[in-house]
Structures are given as structure tokens and as C-alpha cells.
PDB file with SEQRES, HELIX, SHEET and CRYST1 records, atoms N, CA, C and O in Angstrom:
SEQRES   1 A   83  MET GLU SER ALA MET GLY VAL LYS ASP THR VAL ARG ALA          
SEQRES   2 A   83  VAL LEU ASP ARG LEU PRO ASP ASP CYS LYS LEU GLY GLU          
SEQRES   3 A   83  VAL ILE ASP GLN LEU CYS MET ILE GLU ALA ALA GLU LEU          
SEQRES   4 A   83  ASP GLU LYS ASP LEU PRO PRO LEU THR GLN ALA GLN ARG          
SEQRES   5 A   83  ASP ALA LEU ASP GLU SER ILE ALA HIS HIS GLU ARG HIS          
SEQRES   6 A   83  PRO GLU ARG THR LEU PRO TRP ARG GLU VAL LEU ARG LYS          
SEQRES   7 A   83  ILE GLU ARG GLY GLU                                          
HELIX    1 AA1 GLU A    2  MET A    5  1                                   4    
HELIX    2 AA2 VAL A    7  ARG A   17  1                                  11    
HELIX    3 AA3 LEU A   24  GLU A   38  1                                  15    
HELIX    4 AA4 GLU A   41  ASP A   43  5                                   3    
HELIX    5 AA5 GLN A   49  ARG A   64  1                                  16    
HELIX    6 AA6 PRO A   66  ARG A   68  5                                   3    
HELIX    7 AA7 TRP A   72  ARG A   81  1                                  10    
CRYST1    1.000    1.000    1.000  90.00  90.00  90.00 P 1           1          
ATOM      1  N   MET A   1      81.747  44.328  66.507  1.00  0.00           N  
ATOM      2  CA  MET A   1      82.287  45.530  67.120  1.00  0.00           C  
ATOM      3  C   MET A   1      83.532  45.204  67.929  1.00  0.00           C  
ATOM      4  O   MET A   1      84.501  45.963  67.903  1.00  0.00           O  
ATOM      5  N   GLU A   2      83.520  44.092  68.644  1.00  0.00           N  
ATOM      6  CA  GLU A   2      84.615  43.749  69.532  1.00  0.00           C  
ATOM      7  C   GLU A   2      85.934  43.614  68.792  1.00  0.00           C  
ATOM      8  O   GLU A   2      86.948  44.141  69.250  1.00  0.00           O  
ATOM      9  N   SER A   3      85.949  42.917  67.653  1.00  0.00           N  
ATOM     10  CA  SER A   3      87.199  42.676  66.955  1.00  0.00           C  
ATOM     11  C   SER A   3      87.818  43.967  66.443  1.00  0.00           C  
ATOM     12  O   SER A   3      89.040  44.113  66.469  1.00  0.00           O  
ATOM     13  N   ALA A   4      87.007  44.901  65.980  1.00  0.00           N  
ATOM     14  CA  ALA A   4      87.527  46.151  65.458  1.00  0.00           C  
ATOM     15  C   ALA A   4      87.929  47.107  66.571  1.00  0.00           C  
ATOM     16  O   ALA A   4      88.883  47.870  66.415  1.00  0.00           O  
ATOM     17  N   MET A   5      87.221  47.077  67.683  1.00  0.00           N  
ATOM     18  CA  MET A   5      87.442  48.052  68.741  1.00  0.00           C  
ATOM     19  C   MET A   5      88.197  47.499  69.937  1.00  0.00           C  
ATOM     20  O   MET A   5      88.897  48.256  70.611  1.00  0.00           O  
ATOM     21  N   GLY A   6      88.085  46.236  70.221  1.00  0.00           N  
ATOM     22  CA  GLY A   6      88.624  45.691  71.453  1.00  0.00           C  
ATOM     23  C   GLY A   6      87.527  45.643  72.500  1.00  0.00           C  
ATOM     24  O   GLY A   6      86.579  46.427  72.456  1.00  0.00           O  
ATOM     25  N   VAL A   7      87.657  44.731  73.428  1.00  0.00           N  
ATOM     26  CA  VAL A   7      86.610  44.495  74.424  1.00  0.00           C  
ATOM     27  C   VAL A   7      86.348  45.736  75.275  1.00  0.00           C  
ATOM     28  O   VAL A   7      85.197  46.132  75.458  1.00  0.00           O  
ATOM     29  N   LYS A   8      87.403  46.346  75.792  1.00  0.00           N  
ATOM     30  CA  LYS A   8      87.206  47.516  76.663  1.00  0.00           C  
ATOM     31  C   LYS A   8      86.562  48.671  75.906  1.00  0.00           C  
ATOM     32  O   LYS A   8      85.700  49.368  76.441  1.00  0.00           O  
ATOM     33  N   ASP A   9      86.981  48.867  74.670  1.00  0.00           N  
ATOM     34  CA  ASP A   9      86.378  49.935  73.870  1.00  0.00           C  
ATOM     35  C   ASP A   9      84.912  49.646  73.595  1.00  0.00           C  
ATOM     36  O   ASP A   9      84.090  50.562  73.595  1.00  0.00           O  
ATOM     37  N   THR A  10      84.576  48.383  73.362  1.00  0.00           N  
ATOM     38  CA  THR A  10      83.191  48.001  73.131  1.00  0.00           C  
ATOM     39  C   THR A  10      82.346  48.292  74.366  1.00  0.00           C  
ATOM     40  O   THR A  10      81.253  48.848  74.254  1.00  0.00           O  
ATOM     41  N   VAL A  11      82.845  47.921  75.539  1.00  0.00           N  
ATOM     42  CA  VAL A  11      82.120  48.172  76.787  1.00  0.00           C  
ATOM     43  C   VAL A  11      81.960  49.670  77.008  1.00  0.00           C  
ATOM     44  O   VAL A  11      80.885  50.128  77.397  1.00  0.00           O  
ATOM     45  N   ARG A  12      83.005  50.427  76.765  1.00  0.00           N  
ATOM     46  CA  ARG A  12      82.920  51.889  76.928  1.00  0.00           C  
ATOM     47  C   ARG A  12      81.873  52.482  75.985  1.00  0.00           C  
ATOM     48  O   ARG A  12      81.101  53.357  76.376  1.00  0.00           O  
ATOM     49  N   ALA A  13      81.851  51.998  74.737  1.00  0.00           N  
ATOM     50  CA  ALA A  13      80.874  52.509  73.766  1.00  0.00           C  
ATOM     51  C   ALA A  13      79.452  52.199  74.217  1.00  0.00           C  
ATOM     52  O   ALA A  13      78.558  53.033  74.076  1.00  0.00           O  
ATOM     53  N   VAL A  14      79.240  50.996  74.760  1.00  0.00           N  
ATOM     54  CA  VAL A  14      77.914  50.636  75.278  1.00  0.00           C  
ATOM     55  C   VAL A  14      77.538  51.561  76.426  1.00  0.00           C  
ATOM     56  O   VAL A  14      76.423  52.081  76.467  1.00  0.00           O  
ATOM     57  N   LEU A  15      78.457  51.769  77.353  1.00  0.00           N  
ATOM     58  CA  LEU A  15      78.185  52.643  78.499  1.00  0.00           C  
ATOM     59  C   LEU A  15      77.895  54.065  78.052  1.00  0.00           C  
ATOM     60  O   LEU A  15      77.034  54.732  78.625  1.00  0.00           O  
ATOM     61  N   ASP A  16      78.602  54.533  77.037  1.00  0.00           N  
ATOM     62  CA  ASP A  16      78.373  55.891  76.540  1.00  0.00           C  
ATOM     63  C   ASP A  16      76.991  56.037  75.911  1.00  0.00           C  
ATOM     64  O   ASP A  16      76.403  57.117  75.956  1.00  0.00           O  
ATOM     65  N   ARG A  17      76.468  54.962  75.325  1.00  0.00           N  
ATOM     66  CA  ARG A  17      75.153  55.008  74.682  1.00  0.00           C  
ATOM     67  C   ARG A  17      74.006  54.974  75.681  1.00  0.00           C  
ATOM     68  O   ARG A  17      72.930  55.507  75.410  1.00  0.00           O  
ATOM     69  N   LEU A  18      74.223  54.360  76.819  1.00  0.00           N  
ATOM     70  CA  LEU A  18      73.158  54.180  77.803  1.00  0.00           C  
ATOM     71  C   LEU A  18      73.052  55.384  78.731  1.00  0.00           C  
ATOM     72  O   LEU A  18      74.031  56.106  78.920  1.00  0.00           O  
ATOM     73  N   PRO A  19      71.870  55.610  79.313  1.00  0.00           N  
ATOM     74  CA  PRO A  19      71.726  56.734  80.253  1.00  0.00           C  
ATOM     75  C   PRO A  19      72.550  56.495  81.515  1.00  0.00           C  
ATOM     76  O   PRO A  19      72.860  55.353  81.854  1.00  0.00           O  
ATOM     77  N   ASP A  20      72.898  57.564  82.199  1.00  0.00           N  
ATOM     78  CA  ASP A  20      73.713  57.468  83.406  1.00  0.00           C  
ATOM     79  C   ASP A  20      73.061  56.636  84.503  1.00  0.00           C  
ATOM     80  O   ASP A  20      73.759  56.045  85.327  1.00  0.00           O  
ATOM     81  N   ASP A  21      71.732  56.582  84.523  1.00  0.00           N  
ATOM     82  CA  ASP A  21      71.042  55.833  85.576  1.00  0.00           C  
ATOM     83  C   ASP A  21      70.648  54.416  85.141  1.00  0.00           C  
ATOM     84  O   ASP A  21      69.741  53.813  85.715  1.00  0.00           O  
ATOM     85  N   CYS A  22      71.341  53.893  84.120  1.00  0.00           N  
ATOM     86  CA  CYS A  22      71.002  52.553  83.637  1.00  0.00           C  
ATOM     87  C   CYS A  22      71.358  51.493  84.688  1.00  0.00           C  
ATOM     88  O   CYS A  22      72.187  51.708  85.572  1.00  0.00           O  
ATOM     89  N   LYS A  23      70.711  50.371  84.552  1.00  0.00           N  
ATOM     90  CA  LYS A  23      70.941  49.231  85.448  1.00  0.00           C  
ATOM     91  C   LYS A  23      71.977  48.299  84.822  1.00  0.00           C  
ATOM     92  O   LYS A  23      72.177  48.305  83.607  1.00  0.00           O  
ATOM     93  N   LEU A  24      72.624  47.507  85.654  1.00  0.00           N  
ATOM     94  CA  LEU A  24      73.623  46.556  85.175  1.00  0.00           C  
ATOM     95  C   LEU A  24      73.014  45.605  84.151  1.00  0.00           C  
ATOM     96  O   LEU A  24      73.661  45.247  83.166  1.00  0.00           O  
ATOM     97  N   GLY A  25      71.783  45.201  84.381  1.00  0.00           N  
ATOM     98  CA  GLY A  25      71.111  44.304  83.443  1.00  0.00           C  
ATOM     99  C   GLY A  25      71.003  44.895  82.049  1.00  0.00           C  
ATOM    100  O   GLY A  25      71.107  44.173  81.057  1.00  0.00           O  
ATOM    101  N   GLU A  26      70.795  46.204  81.966  1.00  0.00           N  
ATOM    102  CA  GLU A  26      70.718  46.863  80.662  1.00  0.00           C  
ATOM    103  C   GLU A  26      72.060  46.808  79.946  1.00  0.00           C  
ATOM    104  O   GLU A  26      72.113  46.607  78.733  1.00  0.00           O  
ATOM    105  N   VAL A  27      73.137  46.984  80.690  1.00  0.00           N  
ATOM    106  CA  VAL A  27      74.476  46.909  80.114  1.00  0.00           C  
ATOM    107  C   VAL A  27      74.723  45.495  79.596  1.00  0.00           C  
ATOM    108  O   VAL A  27      75.208  45.308  78.480  1.00  0.00           O  
ATOM    109  N   ILE A  28      74.386  44.509  80.411  1.00  0.00           N  
ATOM    110  CA  ILE A  28      74.584  43.116  80.025  1.00  0.00           C  
ATOM    111  C   ILE A  28      73.756  42.785  78.791  1.00  0.00           C  
ATOM    112  O   ILE A  28      74.243  42.119  77.878  1.00  0.00           O  
ATOM    113  N   ASP A  29      72.506  43.247  78.756  1.00  0.00           N  
ATOM    114  CA  ASP A  29      71.654  43.000  77.595  1.00  0.00           C  
ATOM    115  C   ASP A  29      72.285  43.557  76.325  1.00  0.00           C  
ATOM    116  O   ASP A  29      72.295  42.894  75.288  1.00  0.00           O  
ATOM    117  N   GLN A  30      72.808  44.770  76.408  1.00  0.00           N  
ATOM    118  CA  GLN A  30      73.429  45.390  75.238  1.00  0.00           C  
ATOM    119  C   GLN A  30      74.663  44.606  74.782  1.00  0.00           C  
ATOM    120  O   GLN A  30      74.866  44.398  73.586  1.00  0.00           O  
ATOM    121  N   LEU A  31      75.472  44.180  75.733  1.00  0.00           N  
ATOM    122  CA  LEU A  31      76.664  43.411  75.387  1.00  0.00           C  
ATOM    123  C   LEU A  31      76.285  42.063  74.772  1.00  0.00           C  
ATOM    124  O   LEU A  31      76.931  41.606  73.829  1.00  0.00           O  
ATOM    125  N   CYS A  32      75.251  41.436  75.299  1.00  0.00           N  
ATOM    126  CA  CYS A  32      74.786  40.161  74.742  1.00  0.00           C  
ATOM    127  C   CYS A  32      74.280  40.346  73.322  1.00  0.00           C  
ATOM    128  O   CYS A  32      74.503  39.490  72.466  1.00  0.00           O  
ATOM    129  N   MET A  33      73.600  41.456  73.067  1.00  0.00           N  
ATOM    130  CA  MET A  33      73.112  41.714  71.711  1.00  0.00           C  
ATOM    131  C   MET A  33      74.273  41.893  70.735  1.00  0.00           C  
ATOM    132  O   MET A  33      74.208  41.435  69.595  1.00  0.00           O  
ATOM    133  N   ILE A  34      75.317  42.548  71.180  1.00  0.00           N  
ATOM    134  CA  ILE A  34      76.497  42.727  70.333  1.00  0.00           C  
ATOM    135  C   ILE A  34      77.136  41.378  70.047  1.00  0.00           C  
ATOM    136  O   ILE A  34      77.484  41.073  68.907  1.00  0.00           O  
ATOM    137  N   GLU A  35      77.286  40.576  71.088  1.00  0.00           N  
ATOM    138  CA  GLU A  35      77.903  39.268  70.923  1.00  0.00           C  
ATOM    139  C   GLU A  35      77.076  38.385  69.998  1.00  0.00           C  
ATOM    140  O   GLU A  35      77.627  37.689  69.145  1.00  0.00           O  
ATOM    141  N   ALA A  36      75.761  38.408  70.160  1.00  0.00           N  
ATOM    142  CA  ALA A  36      74.887  37.591  69.321  1.00  0.00           C  
ATOM    143  C   ALA A  36      74.967  38.040  67.871  1.00  0.00           C  
ATOM    144  O   ALA A  36      74.939  37.211  66.962  1.00  0.00           O  
ATOM    145  N   ALA A  37      75.066  39.337  67.647  1.00  0.00           N  
ATOM    146  CA  ALA A  37      75.147  39.853  66.285  1.00  0.00           C  
ATOM    147  C   ALA A  37      76.436  39.420  65.599  1.00  0.00           C  
ATOM    148  O   ALA A  37      76.486  39.320  64.373  1.00  0.00           O  
ATOM    149  N   GLU A  38      77.472  39.165  66.382  1.00  0.00           N  
ATOM    150  CA  GLU A  38      78.756  38.769  65.813  1.00  0.00           C  
ATOM    151  C   GLU A  38      78.829  37.282  65.480  1.00  0.00           C  
ATOM    152  O   GLU A  38      79.723  36.851  64.751  1.00  0.00           O  
ATOM    153  N   LEU A  39      77.898  36.502  66.008  1.00  0.00           N  
ATOM    154  CA  LEU A  39      77.892  35.076  65.700  1.00  0.00           C  
ATOM    155  C   LEU A  39      77.594  34.891  64.225  1.00  0.00           C  
ATOM    156  O   LEU A  39      76.705  35.540  63.675  1.00  0.00           O  
ATOM    157  N   ASP A  40      78.325  34.022  63.601  1.00  0.00           N  
ATOM    158  CA  ASP A  40      78.120  33.758  62.184  1.00  0.00           C  
ATOM    159  C   ASP A  40      77.514  32.374  62.050  1.00  0.00           C  
ATOM    160  O   ASP A  40      78.162  31.374  62.361  1.00  0.00           O  
ATOM    161  N   GLU A  41      76.272  32.312  61.589  1.00  0.00           N  
ATOM    162  CA  GLU A  41      75.563  31.047  61.532  1.00  0.00           C  
ATOM    163  C   GLU A  41      76.269  30.013  60.672  1.00  0.00           C  
ATOM    164  O   GLU A  41      76.124  28.816  60.923  1.00  0.00           O  
ATOM    165  N   LYS A  42      77.028  30.431  59.669  1.00  0.00           N  
ATOM    166  CA  LYS A  42      77.692  29.456  58.812  1.00  0.00           C  
ATOM    167  C   LYS A  42      78.781  28.691  59.561  1.00  0.00           C  
ATOM    168  O   LYS A  42      79.199  27.622  59.117  1.00  0.00           O  
ATOM    169  N   ASP A  43      79.242  29.222  60.684  1.00  0.00           N  
ATOM    170  CA  ASP A  43      80.257  28.542  61.481  1.00  0.00           C  
ATOM    171  C   ASP A  43      79.648  27.556  62.477  1.00  0.00           C  
ATOM    172  O   ASP A  43      80.370  26.816  63.144  1.00  0.00           O  
ATOM    173  N   LEU A  44      78.327  27.548  62.573  1.00  0.00           N  
ATOM    174  CA  LEU A  44      77.648  26.660  63.512  1.00  0.00           C  
ATOM    175  C   LEU A  44      77.231  25.375  62.805  1.00  0.00           C  
ATOM    176  O   LEU A  44      76.919  25.397  61.615  1.00  0.00           O  
ATOM    177  N   PRO A  45      77.223  24.265  63.524  1.00  0.00           N  
ATOM    178  CA  PRO A  45      76.758  23.028  62.893  1.00  0.00           C  
ATOM    179  C   PRO A  45      75.261  23.130  62.609  1.00  0.00           C  
ATOM    180  O   PRO A  45      74.539  23.820  63.329  1.00  0.00           O  
ATOM    181  N   PRO A  46      74.792  22.450  61.568  1.00  0.00           N  
ATOM    182  CA  PRO A  46      73.362  22.506  61.262  1.00  0.00           C  
ATOM    183  C   PRO A  46      72.542  21.838  62.355  1.00  0.00           C  
ATOM    184  O   PRO A  46      73.009  20.914  63.022  1.00  0.00           O  
ATOM    185  N   LEU A  47      71.317  22.314  62.529  1.00  0.00           N  
ATOM    186  CA  LEU A  47      70.421  21.706  63.505  1.00  0.00           C  
ATOM    187  C   LEU A  47      69.936  20.352  62.979  1.00  0.00           C  
ATOM    188  O   LEU A  47      69.746  20.167  61.777  1.00  0.00           O  
ATOM    189  N   THR A  48      69.746  19.434  63.888  1.00  0.00           N  
ATOM    190  CA  THR A  48      69.129  18.168  63.513  1.00  0.00           C  
ATOM    191  C   THR A  48      67.635  18.409  63.340  1.00  0.00           C  
ATOM    192  O   THR A  48      67.113  19.448  63.744  1.00  0.00           O  
ATOM    193  N   GLN A  49      66.949  17.437  62.734  1.00  0.00           N  
ATOM    194  CA  GLN A  49      65.504  17.579  62.584  1.00  0.00           C  
ATOM    195  C   GLN A  49      64.831  17.660  63.948  1.00  0.00           C  
ATOM    196  O   GLN A  49      63.888  18.432  64.126  1.00  0.00           O  
ATOM    197  N   ALA A  50      65.300  16.878  64.908  1.00  0.00           N  
ATOM    198  CA  ALA A  50      64.726  16.919  66.257  1.00  0.00           C  
ATOM    199  C   ALA A  50      64.923  18.294  66.889  1.00  0.00           C  
ATOM    200  O   ALA A  50      64.020  18.797  67.558  1.00  0.00           O  
ATOM    201  N   GLN A  51      66.088  18.909  66.687  1.00  0.00           N  
ATOM    202  CA  GLN A  51      66.334  20.241  67.231  1.00  0.00           C  
ATOM    203  C   GLN A  51      65.440  21.280  66.559  1.00  0.00           C  
ATOM    204  O   GLN A  51      64.901  22.164  67.225  1.00  0.00           O  
ATOM    205  N   ARG A  52      65.282  21.173  65.220  1.00  0.00           N  
ATOM    206  CA  ARG A  52      64.392  22.099  64.509  1.00  0.00           C  
ATOM    207  C   ARG A  52      62.951  21.954  65.004  1.00  0.00           C  
ATOM    208  O   ARG A  52      62.259  22.947  65.225  1.00  0.00           O  
ATOM    209  N   ASP A  53      62.507  20.698  65.176  1.00  0.00           N  
ATOM    210  CA  ASP A  53      61.148  20.458  65.673  1.00  0.00           C  
ATOM    211  C   ASP A  53      60.951  21.044  67.071  1.00  0.00           C  
ATOM    212  O   ASP A  53      59.928  21.670  67.348  1.00  0.00           O  
ATOM    213  N   ALA A  54      61.938  20.836  67.951  1.00  0.00           N  
ATOM    214  CA  ALA A  54      61.844  21.370  69.316  1.00  0.00           C  
ATOM    215  C   ALA A  54      61.828  22.893  69.297  1.00  0.00           C  
ATOM    216  O   ALA A  54      61.076  23.510  70.050  1.00  0.00           O  
ATOM    217  N   LEU A  55      62.636  23.499  68.459  1.00  0.00           N  
ATOM    218  CA  LEU A  55      62.665  24.960  68.352  1.00  0.00           C  
ATOM    219  C   LEU A  55      61.337  25.485  67.810  1.00  0.00           C  
ATOM    220  O   LEU A  55      60.795  26.461  68.329  1.00  0.00           O  
ATOM    221  N   ASP A  56      60.813  24.838  66.769  1.00  0.00           N  
ATOM    222  CA  ASP A  56      59.516  25.251  66.217  1.00  0.00           C  
ATOM    223  C   ASP A  56      58.417  25.150  67.270  1.00  0.00           C  
ATOM    224  O   ASP A  56      57.574  26.041  67.370  1.00  0.00           O  
ATOM    225  N   GLU A  57      58.417  24.069  68.059  1.00  0.00           N  
ATOM    226  CA  GLU A  57      57.406  23.902  69.103  1.00  0.00           C  
ATOM    227  C   GLU A  57      57.559  24.966  70.179  1.00  0.00           C  
ATOM    228  O   GLU A  57      56.566  25.493  70.680  1.00  0.00           O  
ATOM    229  N   SER A  58      58.788  25.281  70.532  1.00  0.00           N  
ATOM    230  CA  SER A  58      59.033  26.311  71.543  1.00  0.00           C  
ATOM    231  C   SER A  58      58.527  27.670  71.061  1.00  0.00           C  
ATOM    232  O   SER A  58      57.909  28.409  71.827  1.00  0.00           O  
ATOM    233  N   ILE A  59      58.782  27.992  69.819  1.00  0.00           N  
ATOM    234  CA  ILE A  59      58.319  29.263  69.258  1.00  0.00           C  
ATOM    235  C   ILE A  59      56.791  29.289  69.209  1.00  0.00           C  
ATOM    236  O   ILE A  59      56.170  30.286  69.577  1.00  0.00           O  
ATOM    237  N   ALA A  60      56.194  28.197  68.758  1.00  0.00           N  
ATOM    238  CA  ALA A  60      54.735  28.127  68.691  1.00  0.00           C  
ATOM    239  C   ALA A  60      54.111  28.271  70.078  1.00  0.00           C  
ATOM    240  O   ALA A  60      53.097  28.949  70.239  1.00  0.00           O  
ATOM    241  N   HIS A  61      54.721  27.630  71.078  1.00  0.00           N  
ATOM    242  CA  HIS A  61      54.218  27.737  72.449  1.00  0.00           C  
ATOM    243  C   HIS A  61      54.287  29.180  72.931  1.00  0.00           C  
ATOM    244  O   HIS A  61      53.348  29.685  73.546  1.00  0.00           O  
ATOM    245  N   HIS A  62      55.392  29.830  72.649  1.00  0.00           N  
ATOM    246  CA  HIS A  62      55.542  31.233  73.045  1.00  0.00           C  
ATOM    247  C   HIS A  62      54.487  32.105  72.369  1.00  0.00           C  
ATOM    248  O   HIS A  62      53.913  32.992  73.001  1.00  0.00           O  
ATOM    249  N   GLU A  63      54.234  31.852  71.086  1.00  0.00           N  
ATOM    250  CA  GLU A  63      53.237  32.655  70.376  1.00  0.00           C  
ATOM    251  C   GLU A  63      51.831  32.420  70.930  1.00  0.00           C  
ATOM    252  O   GLU A  63      51.007  33.335  70.947  1.00  0.00           O  
ATOM    253  N   ARG A  64      51.556  31.180  71.387  1.00  0.00           N  
ATOM    254  CA  ARG A  64      50.244  30.878  71.965  1.00  0.00           C  
ATOM    255  C   ARG A  64      50.104  31.434  73.378  1.00  0.00           C  
ATOM    256  O   ARG A  64      49.005  31.799  73.795  1.00  0.00           O  
ATOM    257  N   HIS A  65      51.222  31.501  74.123  1.00  0.00           N  
ATOM    258  CA  HIS A  65      51.183  31.882  75.537  1.00  0.00           C  
ATOM    259  C   HIS A  65      52.288  32.897  75.881  1.00  0.00           C  
ATOM    260  O   HIS A  65      53.171  32.590  76.682  1.00  0.00           O  
ATOM    261  N   PRO A  66      52.248  34.079  75.297  1.00  0.00           N  
ATOM    262  CA  PRO A  66      53.325  35.051  75.576  1.00  0.00           C  
ATOM    263  C   PRO A  66      53.361  35.479  77.043  1.00  0.00           C  
ATOM    264  O   PRO A  66      54.396  35.939  77.524  1.00  0.00           O  
ATOM    265  N   GLU A  67      52.249  35.333  77.754  1.00  0.00           N  
ATOM    266  CA  GLU A  67      52.214  35.718  79.172  1.00  0.00           C  
ATOM    267  C   GLU A  67      53.059  34.795  80.038  1.00  0.00           C  
ATOM    268  O   GLU A  67      53.378  35.144  81.175  1.00  0.00           O  
ATOM    269  N   ARG A  68      53.424  33.641  79.533  1.00  0.00           N  
ATOM    270  CA  ARG A  68      54.234  32.687  80.307  1.00  0.00           C  
ATOM    271  C   ARG A  68      55.739  32.880  80.102  1.00  0.00           C  
ATOM    272  O   ARG A  68      56.543  32.137  80.667  1.00  0.00           O  
ATOM    273  N   THR A  69      56.114  33.857  79.310  1.00  0.00           N  
ATOM    274  CA  THR A  69      57.521  34.094  79.023  1.00  0.00           C  
ATOM    275  C   THR A  69      58.217  34.670  80.249  1.00  0.00           C  
ATOM    276  O   THR A  69      57.674  35.540  80.931  1.00  0.00           O  
ATOM    277  N   LEU A  70      59.422  34.179  80.522  1.00  0.00           N  
ATOM    278  CA  LEU A  70      60.233  34.694  81.623  1.00  0.00           C  
ATOM    279  C   LEU A  70      61.450  35.426  81.066  1.00  0.00           C  
ATOM    280  O   LEU A  70      62.025  34.994  80.067  1.00  0.00           O  
ATOM    281  N   PRO A  71      61.844  36.521  81.696  1.00  0.00           N  
ATOM    282  CA  PRO A  71      63.108  37.157  81.304  1.00  0.00           C  
ATOM    283  C   PRO A  71      64.259  36.181  81.524  1.00  0.00           C  
ATOM    284  O   PRO A  71      64.215  35.361  82.440  1.00  0.00           O  
ATOM    285  N   TRP A  72      65.283  36.269  80.690  1.00  0.00           N  
ATOM    286  CA  TRP A  72      66.374  35.290  80.787  1.00  0.00           C  
ATOM    287  C   TRP A  72      67.064  35.343  82.138  1.00  0.00           C  
ATOM    288  O   TRP A  72      67.569  34.322  82.604  1.00  0.00           O  
ATOM    289  N   ARG A  73      67.100  36.514  82.786  1.00  0.00           N  
ATOM    290  CA  ARG A  73      67.736  36.593  84.103  1.00  0.00           C  
ATOM    291  C   ARG A  73      66.977  35.737  85.126  1.00  0.00           C  
ATOM    292  O   ARG A  73      67.585  35.105  85.990  1.00  0.00           O  
ATOM    293  N   GLU A  74      65.647  35.726  85.018  1.00  0.00           N  
ATOM    294  CA  GLU A  74      64.848  34.904  85.926  1.00  0.00           C  
ATOM    295  C   GLU A  74      65.088  33.418  85.659  1.00  0.00           C  
ATOM    296  O   GLU A  74      65.153  32.614  86.590  1.00  0.00           O  
ATOM    297  N   VAL A  75      65.215  33.068  84.402  1.00  0.00           N  
ATOM    298  CA  VAL A  75      65.519  31.673  84.051  1.00  0.00           C  
ATOM    299  C   VAL A  75      66.866  31.275  84.651  1.00  0.00           C  
ATOM    300  O   VAL A  75      66.993  30.191  85.221  1.00  0.00           O  
ATOM    301  N   LEU A  76      67.860  32.132  84.530  1.00  0.00           N  
ATOM    302  CA  LEU A  76      69.176  31.848  85.110  1.00  0.00           C  
ATOM    303  C   LEU A  76      69.087  31.684  86.622  1.00  0.00           C  
ATOM    304  O   LEU A  76      69.713  30.787  87.187  1.00  0.00           O  
ATOM    305  N   ARG A  77      68.306  32.555  87.285  1.00  0.00           N  
ATOM    306  CA  ARG A  77      68.137  32.439  88.735  1.00  0.00           C  
ATOM    307  C   ARG A  77      67.513  31.103  89.105  1.00  0.00           C  
ATOM    308  O   ARG A  77      67.927  30.462  90.070  1.00  0.00           O  
ATOM    309  N   LYS A  78      66.510  30.684  88.331  1.00  0.00           N  
ATOM    310  CA  LYS A  78      65.857  29.398  88.604  1.00  0.00           C  
ATOM    311  C   LYS A  78      66.852  28.239  88.422  1.00  0.00           C  
ATOM    312  O   LYS A  78      66.868  27.291  89.207  1.00  0.00           O  
ATOM    313  N   ILE A  79      67.657  28.334  87.398  1.00  0.00           N  
ATOM    314  CA  ILE A  79      68.667  27.286  87.173  1.00  0.00           C  
ATOM    315  C   ILE A  79      69.651  27.248  88.327  1.00  0.00           C  
ATOM    316  O   ILE A  79      69.992  26.174  88.823  1.00  0.00           O  
ATOM    317  N   GLU A  80      70.107  28.414  88.754  1.00  0.00           N  
ATOM    318  CA  GLU A  80      71.059  28.487  89.859  1.00  0.00           C  
ATOM    319  C   GLU A  80      70.464  27.948  91.144  1.00  0.00           C  
ATOM    320  O   GLU A  80      71.192  27.374  91.954  1.00  0.00           O  
ATOM    321  N   ARG A  81      69.149  28.114  91.362  1.00  0.00           N  
ATOM    322  CA  ARG A  81      68.489  27.608  92.556  1.00  0.00           C  
ATOM    323  C   ARG A  81      68.104  26.139  92.418  1.00  0.00           C  
ATOM    324  O   ARG A  81      67.634  25.517  93.371  1.00  0.00           O  
ATOM    325  N   GLY A  82      68.311  25.588  91.213  1.00  0.00           N  
ATOM    326  CA  GLY A  82      67.985  24.185  90.987  1.00  0.00           C  
ATOM    327  C   GLY A  82      66.503  23.919  90.778  1.00  0.00           C  
ATOM    328  O   GLY A  82      66.032  22.806  91.013  1.00  0.00           O  
ATOM    329  N   GLU A  83      65.778  24.914  90.347  1.00  0.00           N  
ATOM    330  CA  GLU A  83      64.332  24.750  90.129  1.00  0.00           C  
ATOM    331  C   GLU A  83      64.056  24.163  88.758  1.00  0.00           C  
ATOM    332  O   GLU A  83      62.898  23.954  88.398  1.00  0.00           O  
TER     333      GLU A  83                                                      
END                                                                             
């Protein structure tokens, strides 16, 4: 969306889609989803076997313990606090 519309137009379109009482986090989430959708996997280097194994284990852990999942904003806060 960004390349065809421009960054400001993309942000405006996101804001127009969201309710007037939306939170900043909702706006950020929407923008992150747009950015992630634009990533082209063929431009990324392939994962190593160790990276694939770690990713598979992380996914399996999440499936076994979904109650332990943290929102990414909380993870960022913990990183910023050095936890």
C-alpha cells in the first residue's frame, strides 16, 4: 500500500478505517500489519537449520502454553526496562 499511495496517504487510510475512539496501539498494529504484508520472503535470506528449529520450538511452546503469550508491546517494555 505504501509504495502506491505514499506513507502519509497510507496512514490517513488506516485512520479512516479505524473508529474515532481508537487507541494509538491499534493504529500502530494496523501499520505493522501493512508493513509485514509488504515484505517479500524471496528477498530475505533463507533460515539456517538452527533458526528453523528454534522457530519450530517457539511455535510448539506457544501452542502448548498460549496463556503465557505476551502482547508485543509488553515485550518491548520489558526489553526497554532491561528485564
